[in-house]
DSSP file (Angstrom, degrees, kcal/mol; ACC not computed):
  #  RESIDUE AA STRUCTURE BP1 BP2  ACC     N-H-->O    O-->H-N    N-H-->O    O-->H-N    TCO  KAPPA ALPHA  PHI   PSI    X-CA   Y-CA   Z-CA
    1    1 A M              0   0    0      0, 0.0     2,-0.2     0, 0.0     0, 0.0   0.000 360.0 360.0 360.0 129.6  -37.5   -5.1  -49.5
    2    2 A K        -     0   0    0      1,-0.1     2,-0.2   116,-0.0   116,-0.0  -0.499 360.0-120.6 -78.6 145.1  -34.8   -6.8  -51.7
    3    3 A N        -     0   0    0     -2,-0.2    -1,-0.1     1,-0.1     3,-0.1  -0.525  35.6-101.0 -75.7 152.2  -35.2   -7.2  -55.4
    4    4 A S        -     0   0    0     -2,-0.2    -1,-0.1     1,-0.1     6,-0.0  -0.477  46.0-100.7 -69.5 145.3  -35.2  -10.7  -56.8
    5    5 A P        -     0   0    0      0, 0.0    -1,-0.1     0, 0.0   110,-0.0  -0.354  34.2-116.3 -67.2 147.7  -31.9  -11.7  -58.3
    6    6 A T     >  -     0   0    0      1,-0.1     4,-2.9    -3,-0.1     5,-0.2  -0.228  35.4 -98.9 -69.0 171.7  -31.6  -11.5  -62.1
    7    7 A Q  H  > S+     0   0    0      2,-0.2     4,-2.0     1,-0.2     5,-0.1   0.912 126.8  49.2 -61.7 -42.1  -31.0  -14.8  -63.9
    8    8 A E  H  > S+     0   0    0      2,-0.2     4,-2.0     1,-0.2    -1,-0.2   0.913 112.6  47.8 -62.8 -42.7  -27.2  -14.1  -64.0
    9    9 A E  H  > S+     0   0    0      1,-0.2     4,-3.0     2,-0.2    -2,-0.2   0.904 108.9  54.0 -64.5 -41.4  -27.2  -13.3  -60.3
   10   10 A A  H  X S+     0   0    0     -4,-2.9     4,-2.2     1,-0.2    -1,-0.2   0.885 107.8  50.8 -60.9 -38.5  -29.1  -16.4  -59.5
   11   11 A L  H  X S+     0   0    0     -4,-2.0     4,-2.1     2,-0.2    -1,-0.2   0.920 112.5  45.6 -65.2 -43.4  -26.5  -18.5  -61.4
   12   12 A L  H  X S+     0   0    0     -4,-2.0     4,-2.8     2,-0.2     5,-0.2   0.903 110.4  54.4 -66.5 -40.3  -23.7  -16.9  -59.4
   13   13 A I  H  X S+     0   0    0     -4,-3.0     4,-2.7     1,-0.2    -2,-0.2   0.932 110.2  46.8 -56.8 -46.6  -25.6  -17.3  -56.2
   14   14 A Q  H  X S+     0   0    0     -4,-2.2     4,-2.7     2,-0.2    -1,-0.2   0.899 111.5  50.8 -65.0 -39.9  -25.9  -21.0  -56.9
   15   15 A E  H  X S+     0   0    0     -4,-2.1     4,-2.7     2,-0.2    -2,-0.2   0.909 111.5  48.0 -63.8 -41.8  -22.3  -21.3  -57.8
   16   16 A I  H  X S+     0   0    0     -4,-2.8     4,-2.8     2,-0.2     5,-0.3   0.933 112.2  49.2 -63.8 -45.6  -21.3  -19.6  -54.6
   17   17 A K  H  X S+     0   0    0     -4,-2.7     4,-2.4    -5,-0.2    -2,-0.2   0.926 113.6  46.5 -59.7 -45.0  -23.6  -21.8  -52.6
   18   18 A N  H  X S+     0   0    0     -4,-2.7     4,-2.0     2,-0.2    -2,-0.2   0.926 113.8  47.6 -63.4 -45.3  -22.1  -24.9  -54.3
   19   19 A T  H  X S+     0   0    0     -4,-2.7     4,-1.4     1,-0.2    -2,-0.2   0.935 115.5  43.6 -63.7 -47.3  -18.5  -23.8  -53.8
   20   20 A L  H  X>S+     0   0    0     -4,-2.8     4,-3.2    56,-0.4     5,-0.5   0.874 110.7  55.2 -68.3 -36.0  -18.9  -22.9  -50.2
   21   21 A A  H  X5S+     0   0    0     -4,-2.4     4,-1.8    -5,-0.3    -1,-0.2   0.879 105.7  53.4 -63.1 -36.6  -20.9  -26.1  -49.4
   22   22 A D  H  <5S+     0   0    0     -4,-2.0    -1,-0.2    -5,-0.2    -2,-0.2   0.861 116.1  39.9 -64.1 -34.8  -18.1  -28.1  -50.9
   23   23 A F  H  <5S+     0   0    0     -4,-1.4    -2,-0.2    -5,-0.1    -1,-0.2   0.907 136.2  10.6 -80.0 -44.8  -15.7  -26.3  -48.5
   24   24 A I  H  <5S-     0   0    0     -4,-3.2    -3,-0.2     1,-0.2    -2,-0.2   0.530 106.4-101.8-119.0  -8.4  -17.7  -26.1  -45.3
   25   25 A G    ><< -     0   0    0     -4,-1.8     3,-0.8    -5,-0.5    -1,-0.2  -0.048  31.5 -90.8  97.0 155.6  -20.8  -28.3  -45.7
   26   26 A E  T 3  S+     0   0    0      1,-0.2    -1,-0.1    -5,-0.1     3,-0.1   0.704 117.6  58.2 -76.8 -19.9  -24.3  -27.4  -46.4
   27   27 A D  T 3  S+     0   0    0      1,-0.2     2,-0.8    -3,-0.1     3,-0.2   0.362  79.7  89.7 -94.7   6.2  -25.5  -27.0  -42.8
   28   28 A E    <>  +     0   0    0     -3,-0.8     4,-2.4     1,-0.2    -1,-0.2  -0.437  43.3 151.0-101.3  58.9  -23.0  -24.3  -41.8
   29   29 A H  H  >  +     0   0    0     -2,-0.8     4,-2.2     1,-0.2     5,-0.2   0.845  69.0  53.8 -63.2 -36.4  -25.1  -21.3  -42.7
   30   30 A E  H  > S+     0   0    0     -3,-0.2     4,-1.9     2,-0.2    -1,-0.2   0.928 112.4  43.8 -65.0 -43.9  -23.6  -19.0  -40.1
   31   31 A I  H  > S+     0   0    0      1,-0.2     4,-2.8     2,-0.2     5,-0.2   0.891 109.5  59.6 -64.6 -39.4  -20.0  -19.7  -41.3
   32   32 A F  H  X S+     0   0    0     -4,-2.4     4,-1.7     1,-0.2    -2,-0.2   0.927 108.8  41.8 -53.5 -51.1  -21.3  -19.3  -44.8
   33   33 A Y  H  X S+     0   0    0     -4,-2.2     4,-2.4     1,-0.2    -1,-0.2   0.847 112.1  55.0 -70.4 -34.2  -22.4  -15.7  -44.2
   34   34 A D  H  X S+     0   0    0     -4,-1.9     4,-2.6     2,-0.2    -2,-0.2   0.909 107.6  50.3 -62.7 -41.7  -19.3  -14.9  -42.2
   35   35 A L  H  X S+     0   0    0     -4,-2.8     4,-2.6     2,-0.2    -2,-0.2   0.892 110.2  49.6 -64.0 -39.9  -17.2  -16.1  -45.2
   36   36 A I  H  X S+     0   0    0     -4,-1.7     4,-2.6    -5,-0.2    -2,-0.2   0.922 112.0  48.1 -65.2 -43.5  -19.2  -13.9  -47.6
   37   37 A Q  H  X S+     0   0    0     -4,-2.4     4,-2.3     2,-0.2    -2,-0.2   0.919 112.5  48.6 -62.8 -43.9  -18.8  -10.9  -45.3
   38   38 A T  H  X S+     0   0    0     -4,-2.6     4,-2.8     1,-0.2     5,-0.3   0.922 111.1  50.9 -61.6 -44.3  -15.1  -11.5  -44.9
   39   39 A Y  H  X S+     0   0    0     -4,-2.6     4,-3.5     1,-0.2     5,-0.3   0.940 109.2  50.9 -58.4 -47.7  -14.7  -11.8  -48.7
   40   40 A Q  H  X S+     0   0    0     -4,-2.6     4,-1.9     1,-0.2    -1,-0.2   0.921 113.3  44.6 -58.7 -45.6  -16.6   -8.5  -49.2
   41   41 A N  H  X S+     0   0    0     -4,-2.3     4,-1.6     2,-0.2    -1,-0.2   0.936 118.3  42.7 -64.2 -46.8  -14.4   -6.6  -46.8
   42   42 A D  H  X S+     0   0    0     -4,-2.8     4,-2.7     1,-0.2    -2,-0.2   0.906 112.1  53.2 -68.0 -42.3  -11.1   -8.2  -48.1
   43   43 A A  H  X S+     0   0    0     -4,-3.5     4,-2.9    -5,-0.3     5,-0.2   0.899 106.1  53.9 -62.0 -40.5  -12.1   -7.8  -51.8
   44   44 A C  H  X S+     0   0    0     -4,-1.9     4,-2.0    -5,-0.3    -1,-0.2   0.932 111.8  44.7 -59.0 -46.5  -12.8   -4.1  -51.4
   45   45 A K  H  X S+     0   0    0     -4,-1.6     4,-2.4     2,-0.2    -2,-0.2   0.905 114.0  49.9 -63.8 -42.3   -9.4   -3.6  -49.9
   46   46 A L  H  X S+     0   0    0     -4,-2.7     4,-2.6     2,-0.2    -2,-0.2   0.898 109.6  50.0 -66.1 -40.7   -7.7   -5.7  -52.6
   47   47 A V  H  X S+     0   0    0     -4,-2.9     4,-2.5     2,-0.2    -1,-0.2   0.897 110.9  49.9 -65.9 -39.1   -9.5   -3.9  -55.5
   48   48 A N  H  X S+     0   0    0     -4,-2.0     4,-2.3    -5,-0.2    -2,-0.2   0.915 112.0  48.1 -63.4 -41.6   -8.4   -0.6  -54.0
   49   49 A S  H  X S+     0   0    0     -4,-2.4     4,-2.7     2,-0.2    -2,-0.2   0.895 110.8  52.0 -63.3 -40.2   -4.8   -1.9  -53.7
   50   50 A L  H  X S+     0   0    0     -4,-2.6     4,-2.2     2,-0.2    -2,-0.2   0.933 110.3  47.2 -61.7 -48.0   -5.0   -3.1  -57.3
   51   51 A R  H  X S+     0   0    0     -4,-2.5     4,-2.4     1,-0.2    -2,-0.2   0.921 113.8  48.1 -60.4 -44.7   -6.2    0.3  -58.6
   52   52 A E  H  X S+     0   0    0     -4,-2.3     4,-2.0     1,-0.2    -2,-0.2   0.908 109.8  52.1 -63.6 -42.6   -3.5    2.1  -56.7
   53   53 A A  H  X>S+     0   0    0     -4,-2.7     5,-2.8     1,-0.2     4,-0.8   0.896 110.6  48.1 -62.1 -40.3   -0.8   -0.3  -57.9
   54   54 A I  H ><5S+     0   0    0     -4,-2.2     3,-0.9     1,-0.2    -1,-0.2   0.935 110.5  51.2 -65.1 -45.5   -1.9    0.3  -61.5
   55   55 A A  H 3<5S+     0   0    0     -4,-2.4    -1,-0.2     1,-0.2    -2,-0.2   0.845 117.4  39.8 -60.2 -33.6   -1.9    4.0  -61.0
   56   56 A Q  H 3<5S-     0   0    0     -4,-2.0    -1,-0.2    -5,-0.2    -2,-0.2   0.465 108.6-120.1 -95.5  -2.7    1.6    3.9  -59.6
   57   57 A G  T <<5 +     0   0    0     -3,-0.9     2,-1.1    -4,-0.8    -3,-0.2   0.844  55.5 160.3  66.3  32.5    3.0    1.3  -62.0
   58   58 A D     >< +     0   0    0     -5,-2.8     4,-2.4    -6,-0.2    -1,-0.2  -0.741  18.0 179.2 -93.5  93.4    3.7   -1.0  -59.0
   59   59 A A  H  > S+     0   0    0     -2,-1.1     4,-2.8     1,-0.2     5,-0.2   0.886  81.0  51.2 -63.4 -40.7    4.1   -4.5  -60.5
   60   60 A K  H  > S+     0   0    0      2,-0.2     4,-2.4     1,-0.2    -1,-0.2   0.931 112.5  45.7 -64.3 -45.2    4.8   -6.1  -57.1
   61   61 A G  H  > S+     0   0    0      2,-0.2     4,-2.4     1,-0.2     5,-0.2   0.886 113.9  49.4 -63.7 -39.6    1.8   -4.5  -55.5
   62   62 A L  H  X S+     0   0    0     -4,-2.4     4,-2.8     2,-0.2     5,-0.3   0.911 110.8  50.0 -66.0 -42.7   -0.4   -5.5  -58.5
   63   63 A R  H  X S+     0   0    0     -4,-2.8     4,-2.4     2,-0.2     5,-0.2   0.927 112.5  47.2 -60.5 -45.6    0.8   -9.1  -58.4
   64   64 A R  H  X S+     0   0    0     -4,-2.4     4,-2.0     2,-0.2    -2,-0.2   0.935 115.7  43.7 -63.4 -48.0    0.1   -9.3  -54.7
   65   65 A A  H  X S+     0   0    0     -4,-2.4     4,-2.4     1,-0.2     5,-0.2   0.918 116.6  45.6 -66.2 -44.4   -3.4   -7.8  -54.9
   66   66 A T  H  X S+     0   0    0     -4,-2.8     4,-2.8    -5,-0.2    -1,-0.2   0.882 111.3  52.4 -69.9 -36.4   -4.4   -9.8  -58.0
   67   67 A H  H  X S+     0   0    0     -4,-2.4     4,-2.3    -5,-0.3    -1,-0.2   0.941 113.1  44.3 -63.6 -45.5   -3.1  -13.0  -56.6
   68   68 A S  H  X S+     0   0    0     -4,-2.0     4,-2.7    -5,-0.2     5,-0.2   0.911 115.6  47.4 -64.3 -42.7   -5.0  -12.7  -53.4
   69   69 A L  H  X S+     0   0    0     -4,-2.4     4,-2.4     2,-0.2     5,-0.3   0.891 110.6  52.6 -66.9 -38.9   -8.2  -11.5  -55.2
   70   70 A K  H  X S+     0   0    0     -4,-2.8     4,-2.2    -5,-0.2    -2,-0.2   0.939 113.7  43.2 -59.8 -47.6   -7.9  -14.4  -57.7
   71   71 A S  H  X S+     0   0    0     -4,-2.3     4,-2.6     2,-0.2    -2,-0.2   0.942 116.3  44.7 -66.2 -49.4   -7.6  -17.0  -54.9
   72   72 A S  H  X S+     0   0    0     -4,-2.7     4,-1.4     1,-0.2     6,-0.2   0.882 114.5  49.4 -67.2 -36.5  -10.3  -15.6  -52.6
   73   73 A S  H  X>S+     0   0    0     -4,-2.4     5,-2.3    -5,-0.2     4,-1.8   0.919 112.7  47.5 -67.2 -42.9  -12.7  -15.1  -55.6
   74   74 A G  H  <5S+     0   0    0     -4,-2.2    -2,-0.2    -5,-0.3    -1,-0.2   0.908 110.8  51.3 -63.1 -42.1  -12.2  -18.6  -56.8
   75   75 A N  H  <5S+     0   0    0     -4,-2.6    -1,-0.2     1,-0.2    -2,-0.2   0.788 111.1  49.4 -66.1 -27.3  -12.6  -20.0  -53.3
   76   76 A L  H  <5S-     0   0    0     -4,-1.4   -56,-0.4    -5,-0.2    -1,-0.2   0.819 120.3-107.7 -77.6 -32.5  -15.9  -18.1  -53.0
   77   77 A G  T  <5S+     0   0    0     -4,-1.8     2,-1.6   -58,-0.1     3,-0.2   0.418  81.4 127.3 113.8   3.0  -17.2  -19.3  -56.4
   78   78 A A     >< +     0   0    0     -5,-2.3     4,-2.1     1,-0.2     5,-0.1  -0.558  28.9 163.0 -88.6  70.7  -16.8  -16.1  -58.3
   79   79 A H  H  >  +     0   0    0     -2,-1.6     4,-2.4     1,-0.2    -1,-0.2   0.811  64.8  54.6 -68.1 -34.2  -14.8  -17.8  -61.0
   80   80 A K  H  > S+     0   0    0     -3,-0.2     4,-2.1     2,-0.2    -1,-0.2   0.916 111.3  45.8 -67.0 -40.8  -15.2  -15.2  -63.7
   81   81 A L  H  > S+     0   0    0      2,-0.2     4,-2.5     1,-0.2    -2,-0.2   0.903 111.6  52.8 -66.3 -40.1  -13.8  -12.5  -61.4
   82   82 A A  H  X S+     0   0    0     -4,-2.1     4,-2.2     1,-0.2    -2,-0.2   0.902 108.9  50.3 -60.3 -41.4  -11.0  -14.9  -60.4
   83   83 A Q  H  X S+     0   0    0     -4,-2.4     4,-1.9     2,-0.2    -1,-0.2   0.911 110.7  48.3 -64.0 -43.1  -10.1  -15.5  -64.0
   84   84 A Q  H  X S+     0   0    0     -4,-2.1     4,-1.9     1,-0.2    -2,-0.2   0.889 110.9  50.6 -66.8 -38.2  -10.0  -11.7  -64.7
   85   85 A A  H  X S+     0   0    0     -4,-2.5     4,-2.3     1,-0.2    -1,-0.2   0.890 108.2  54.4 -64.3 -38.0   -7.8  -11.2  -61.6
   86   86 A G  H  X S+     0   0    0     -4,-2.2     4,-2.1     2,-0.2    -2,-0.2   0.878 105.8  51.8 -62.4 -38.5   -5.5  -14.0  -62.9
   87   87 A E  H  X S+     0   0    0     -4,-1.9     4,-1.7     2,-0.2    -1,-0.2   0.904 110.8  47.6 -65.2 -40.8   -5.1  -12.2  -66.2
   88   88 A L  H  X S+     0   0    0     -4,-1.9     4,-2.2     1,-0.2    -2,-0.2   0.874 108.8  55.4 -66.4 -36.1   -4.1   -9.0  -64.4
   89   89 A E  H  X S+     0   0    0     -4,-2.3     4,-2.5     2,-0.2    -2,-0.2   0.906 105.4  52.1 -62.4 -41.3   -1.7  -11.1  -62.3
   90   90 A K  H  X S+     0   0    0     -4,-2.1     4,-1.7     1,-0.2    -1,-0.2   0.909 109.6  49.3 -60.7 -41.7    0.0  -12.4  -65.5
   91   91 A R  H  <>S+     0   0    0     -4,-1.7     5,-3.2     1,-0.2    -1,-0.2   0.891 110.4  50.7 -65.5 -38.3    0.4   -8.8  -66.7
   92   92 A A  H ><5S+     0   0    0     -4,-2.2     3,-1.4     3,-0.2    -2,-0.2   0.911 107.8  52.7 -65.2 -41.8    1.9   -7.8  -63.4
   93   93 A K  H 3<5S+     0   0    0     -4,-2.5    -1,-0.2     1,-0.3    -2,-0.2   0.848 112.5  45.3 -62.0 -33.4    4.3  -10.7  -63.5
   94   94 A A  T 3<5S-     0   0    0     -4,-1.7    -1,-0.3    -5,-0.2    -2,-0.2   0.416 111.3-124.7 -87.6   1.2    5.4   -9.6  -67.0
   95   95 A N  T < 5 +     0   0    0     -3,-1.4     2,-0.8     1,-0.2    -3,-0.2   0.870  57.4 155.6  54.9  39.4    5.6   -5.9  -65.7
   96   96 A D      < +     0   0    0     -5,-3.2    -1,-0.2     1,-0.1    -2,-0.1  -0.834  13.6 153.7-103.8  99.7    3.2   -5.1  -68.6
   97   97 A F    >   +     0   0    0     -2,-0.8     3,-1.2    -3,-0.1     2,-0.3   0.331  30.9 128.3-104.5   4.7    1.2   -2.0  -67.7
   98   98 A N  T 3  S-     0   0    0      1,-0.3    -2,-0.0     0, 0.0     0, 0.0  -0.464  86.7 -14.2 -67.2 124.3    0.6   -1.0  -71.4
   99   99 A N  T 3  S+     0   0    0     -2,-0.3     2,-0.5     1,-0.2    -1,-0.3   0.773  82.8 171.9  56.7  32.5   -3.1   -0.3  -72.1
  100  100 A I    <   -     0   0    0     -3,-1.2     2,-0.4   -46,-0.1    -1,-0.2  -0.618   6.2-179.4 -71.4 122.8   -4.3   -1.9  -68.9
  101  101 A T        -     0   0    0     -2,-0.5     4,-0.2     1,-0.1     3,-0.1  -0.970  22.9-162.8-122.1 143.0   -8.0   -1.2  -68.6
  102  102 A L     >  +     0   0    0     -2,-0.4     4,-3.6     1,-0.1     5,-0.3   0.218  57.4 111.9-106.4  13.7  -10.2   -2.3  -65.8
  103  103 A T  H  > S+     0   0    0      1,-0.2     4,-2.2     2,-0.2     5,-0.2   0.945  84.8  35.7 -56.7 -56.1  -13.5   -1.8  -67.5
  104  104 A Q  H  > S+     0   0    0      2,-0.2     4,-2.4     1,-0.2    -1,-0.2   0.889 118.4  52.7 -66.9 -38.1  -14.5   -5.5  -67.7
  105  105 A F  H  > S+     0   0    0     -4,-0.2     4,-3.0     2,-0.2    -2,-0.2   0.941 110.6  47.3 -60.0 -48.1  -12.9   -6.3  -64.4
  106  106 A E  H  X S+     0   0    0     -4,-3.6     4,-2.8     1,-0.2     5,-0.2   0.885 110.4  52.8 -62.9 -39.7  -14.8   -3.4  -62.7
  107  107 A I  H  X S+     0   0    0     -4,-2.2     4,-2.0    -5,-0.3    -1,-0.2   0.938 113.7  42.7 -60.5 -46.5  -18.1   -4.6  -64.3
  108  108 A E  H  X S+     0   0    0     -4,-2.4     4,-2.5     2,-0.2    -2,-0.2   0.906 113.5  51.4 -68.7 -41.5  -17.5   -8.1  -63.0
  109  109 A Y  H  X S+     0   0    0     -4,-3.0     4,-2.5     1,-0.2    -2,-0.2   0.933 111.9  46.8 -60.1 -46.5  -16.4   -7.0  -59.6
  110  110 A N  H  X S+     0   0    0     -4,-2.8     4,-2.6     1,-0.2    -1,-0.2   0.869 110.5  53.6 -64.0 -36.9  -19.5   -4.8  -59.3
  111  111 A F  H  X S+     0   0    0     -4,-2.0     4,-2.5    -5,-0.2    -2,-0.2   0.928 109.5  47.6 -62.4 -45.7  -21.7   -7.7  -60.4
  112  112 A V  H  X S+     0   0    0     -4,-2.5     4,-2.5     2,-0.2    -2,-0.2   0.928 112.0  50.2 -61.7 -44.9  -20.2   -9.9  -57.7
  113  113 A C  H  X S+     0   0    0     -4,-2.5     4,-0.9     1,-0.2    -2,-0.2   0.920 111.9  47.3 -60.4 -44.7  -20.8   -7.2  -55.1
  114  114 A R  H >< S+     0   0    0     -4,-2.6     3,-0.6     1,-0.2     4,-0.4   0.914 112.6  50.1 -61.8 -42.6  -24.4   -6.7  -56.2
  115  115 A T  H >< S+     0   0    0     -4,-2.5     3,-1.8     1,-0.2    -2,-0.2   0.892 103.8  58.0 -64.7 -40.2  -25.0  -10.5  -56.2
  116  116 A L  H >< S+     0   0    0     -4,-2.5     3,-1.8     1,-0.3     4,-0.4   0.754  91.5  71.2 -64.4 -23.1  -23.5  -10.9  -52.7
  117  117 A K  G X< S+     0   0    0     -4,-0.9     3,-0.9    -3,-0.6    -1,-0.3   0.739  85.7  67.9 -64.2 -20.9  -26.1   -8.4  -51.3
  118  118 A H  G <  S+     0   0    0     -3,-1.8    -1,-0.3    -4,-0.4    -2,-0.2   0.607  93.5  59.7 -73.4 -10.2  -28.7  -11.2  -51.9
  119  119 A F  G <         0   0    0     -3,-1.8    -1,-0.2    -4,-0.2    -2,-0.2   0.624 360.0 360.0 -90.3 -14.5  -27.0  -13.2  -49.1
  120  120 A S    <         0   0    0     -3,-0.9    -1,-0.2    -4,-0.4    -2,-0.1   0.500 360.0 360.0 -77.4 360.0  -27.6  -10.6  -46.4
């Protein structure tokens, strides 16, 4: 049995529904769930690439991962995560690895992942 979403999760759920409905229409529920599944799979890979790029000081890899994550998160409706990925992308473009912490990014990423479980 699934837990009911928190108020924050409910807001993100609604934002995701609105964003995807704008892209594909409200009656395309099967495509809707396919897009969420694809996002989850891709985001996991991108976040792993992002972590690895930071560990290796790889600005190009970080730029590529954050740009893709920023775009896909924004297209999904996870705008706060997209914004945080965009901030990391700016740092990668500037080759600025000084004091990069992923604490807030990880919190938001985990929040999005938890919220997406309400769609299954």
